[in-house]
C-alpha positions in Angstrom: 286.2 226.0 245.3 283.9 228.8 244.2 285.2 232.3 244.8 283.4 234.5 247.4 283.6 238.2 246.5 282.8 241.0 249.1 282.0 244.6 248.3 281.9 247.6 250.6 283.4 245.6 253.5 284.3 246.8 256.9 285.2 245.0 260.1 281.5 244.2 260.8 279.9 243.4 257.5 279.8 243.6 253.7 277.1 245.4 251.8 277.3 242.8 248.9 278.5 239.2 248.9 278.5 237.2 245.8 279.0 233.4 245.6 278.3 230.8 243.0 276.0 233.1 240.9 274.0 234.3 244.0 274.1 237.9 245.3 273.4 238.6 249.0 272.8 242.1 250.2 273.1 243.3 253.7 269.9 244.7 255.3 269.2 248.1 253.8 267.6 250.9 255.8 266.4 254.4 254.8 266.8 257.9 256.3 266.3 257.6 260.0 263.2 259.5 261.1 261.6 259.7 257.6 258.2 258.4 256.9 257.7 254.6 256.3 257.1 255.3 252.6 260.3 257.3 252.3 262.4 254.8 254.2 261.0 252.0 252.0 261.8 254.0 248.9 265.3 254.7 250.2 265.9 251.0 250.8 264.7 250.1 247.3 266.9 252.8 245.7 269.9 251.4 247.5 269.0 247.9 246.4 268.8 249.0 242.8 272.2 250.7 243.1 273.9 247.7 244.8 272.4 245.1 242.4 273.5 247.2 239.4 277.0 247.4 240.8 277.3 243.6 240.5 275.5 243.3 237.1 272.0 242.4 238.3 268.7 244.1 238.9 265.3 243.8 240.6 264.0 241.3 238.0 266.7 238.9 239.3 265.6 239.0 243.0 265.0 235.6 244.4 264.0 236.5 248.0 263.2 239.5 250.0 263.0 239.7 253.8 261.3 242.8 255.1 261.4 243.9 258.7 259.1 246.6 260.0 259.4 248.2 263.4 255.5 248.1 263.5 253.3 245.8 261.4 250.7 248.7 261.5 253.0 250.2 258.7 252.5 247.1 256.4 250.1 248.9 254.0 252.2 252.0 253.7 255.4 250.0 253.0 253.5 247.8 250.5 252.2 250.9 248.7 255.8 251.7 247.8 257.0 248.1 247.3 254.1 247.2 245.0 255.0 250.1 242.7 258.7 249.1 242.6 258.5 245.3 242.0 258.7 244.6 238.2 255.5 243.0 236.9 256.0 239.2 236.6 259.1 239.3 238.8 257.8 239.2 242.3 260.3 237.4 244.6 259.6 235.0 247.4 259.0 237.4 250.3 258.6 237.4 254.1 257.6 240.4 256.2 257.7 240.6 260.0 258.0 242.9 262.9 261.3 243.4 264.6 263.1 245.9 266.8 265.5 247.6 264.4 269.0 249.0 265.1 267.7 252.5 265.9 264.2 253.5 267.0 264.2 256.0 264.1 264.3 253.1 261.6 261.0 251.7 260.5 261.9 249.5 257.6 264.8 247.1 256.8 265.0 245.1 253.6 267.3 242.1 253.0 267.7 240.8 249.4 269.0 237.6 247.8 269.3 237.8 244.0 270.7 235.9 241.0 273.7 237.3 239.2 
């Protein structure tokens, strides 16, 4: 059996799970109430930190799932995202609208990456 490793775990969830060379990050959110751009940047900064913790980086991202509280914020989120994604390393990506955990959250990003 391949080992499953969990980091930053509590009763409900783990921030990072690794298994068989794949890294799964929990959904990342930014500072509640901040602008869409700031919340997006917060998410991306957290993703950078978590991936580095397990020896990976944004060039190894396989898939990103982005939830927006309102699709009207798509362009603002993409303005930050497009500046962050490493050229030539864009992951498979989906973006949709969803009611997030708190009304003050506007962006949540979920990442799957290679180790």
